[in-house]
VEXKETOR-713028 format. One line per 2 residues: for each residue x, y, z of C-alpha. Coordinates in pm, whole numbers, plus 50000, padded with zeros to 5 digits. Layout:
X:Y:Z ~ ... $
END
This chain:
49933:48424:51314 ~ 49806:48699:51148 $
49592:48412:50884 ~ 49377:48321:51214 $
49354:48651:51275 ~ 49173:48694:50959 $
48970:48389:50957 ~ 48818:48509:51277 $
48753:48812:51107 ~ 48969:49065:51305 $
49093:49327:51147 ~ 49527:49276:51168 $
49764:49645:51166 ~ 50097:49479:51049 $
50403:49528:50919 ~ 50495:49900:51019 $
50822:50076:51062 ~ 51125:50026:51295 $
51294:49665:51339 ~ 51598:49496:51247 $
51638:49403:50889 ~ 51787:49031:50893 $
51883:48745:50667 ~ 51931:48399:50712 $
52353:48278:50698 ~ 52521:47900:50800 $
52183:47814:50979 ~ 52183:48208:51219 $
52021:48499:51216 ~ 52204:48790:51152 $
52157:49201:51136 ~ 52214:49365:50790 $
52209:49730:50748 ~ 51909:49749:50507 $
51529:49948:50415 ~ 51258:49774:50446 $
50993:50011:50310 ~ 50668:49950:50465 $
50433:49943:50187 ~ 50620:49663:49973 $
50630:49432:50265 ~ 50265:49481:50327 $
50188:49379:50017 ~ 50350:49059:50024 $
50159:49006:50387 ~ 49835:49134:50177 $
49910:48870:49914 ~ 50043:48568:50081 $
49700:48551:50305 ~ 49489:48575:49977 $
49391:48942:50072 ~ 49110:49107:49898 $
49179:49457:50014 ~ 49449:49695:50130 $
49432:49976:50344 ~ 49746:50178:50328 $
49731:50494:50541 ~ 49952:50817:50521 $
49935:51183:50536 ~ 49704:51260:50281 $
49344:51237:50195 ~ 49407:51090:49862 $
49682:50994:49629 ~ 49715:51336:49408 $
49814:51402:49046 ~ 50113:51728:49009 $
50117:51684:49404 ~ 50145:52033:49531 $
50208:52194:49231 ~ 49909:52460:49106 $
49753:52270:48972 ~ 49741:51889:49142 $
49383:51723:49090 ~ 49297:51414:49391 $
49242:51136:49237 ~ 48963:50914:49355 $
48878:50596:49245 ~ 49170:50492:48945 $
49180:50161:48723 ~ 49509:49984:48762 $
49612:50056:48405 ~ 49578:50429:48483 $
49785:50434:48770 ~ 50023:50244:48589 $
50062:50457:48377 ~ 50101:50778:48598 $
50302:50595:48810 ~ 50547:50499:48461 $
50510:50864:48433 ~ 50726:50970:48693 $
50356:51148:48885 ~ 50491:50955:49203 $
50838:51067:49376 ~ 51031:50757:49539 $
51032:50818:49954 ~ 50660:50954:49927 $
50412:50847:49710 ~ 50583:50596:49500 $
50644:50297:49660 ~ 50215:50350:49748 $
50176:50310:49408 ~ 50363:50016:49320 $
50253:49845:49603 ~ 49899:49887:49490 $
50003:49825:49172 ~ 50194:49446:49252 $
49929:49349:49450 ~ 49583:49393:49228 $
49823:49255:48963 ~ 49876:48958:49162 $
49457:48893:49222 ~ 49383:49160:49511 $
49033:49326:49427 ~ 49127:49672:49580 $
49321:49899:49690 ~ 49267:50244:49941 $
49506:50520:50037 ~ 49407:50797:50291 $
49492:50981:50562 ~ 49492:50792:50891 $
49217:50967:51045 ~ 48945:50888:50768 $
49029:50525:50748 ~ 48707:50444:50822 $
48487:50617:50585 ~ 48782:50540:50378 $
48728:50191:50385 ~ 48384:50237:50392 $
48445:50407:49989 ~ 48337:50752:50116 $
48704:50933:50059 ~ 49005:50815:49985 $
49152:50692:49611 ~ 49030:50324:49499 $
49261:50119:49329 ~ 49050:49821:49106 $
49143:49632:48855 ~ 49075:49714:48535 $
END
């Protein structure tokens, strides 16, 4: 259904929070205790439909280095190589910006052309390149 909508030029909003994690066991679907990360699940969906771009919405307008510190700095446009370096240095905490950055890295490495991370109230402007953090191959 999602591929059909995308082919017809619809913007698809999917893989939000909620739902019950399940697995197939002995040809039955059973609920399991698990946490499904929506950012990583979004990356898997985007990659599986061969999306060129992925928009990740959060509660801040930009990805920041040294977030919450006196020397915090907004990242506006950054290469995969640089964002990977910052990720490996621990700049983006797990349970916060970390999964969003990891999903972005995986998406670009899987052939994606661009990831935009911004706040929901700036989504349209971010997608047009007017705000937010853009991550690109390179």
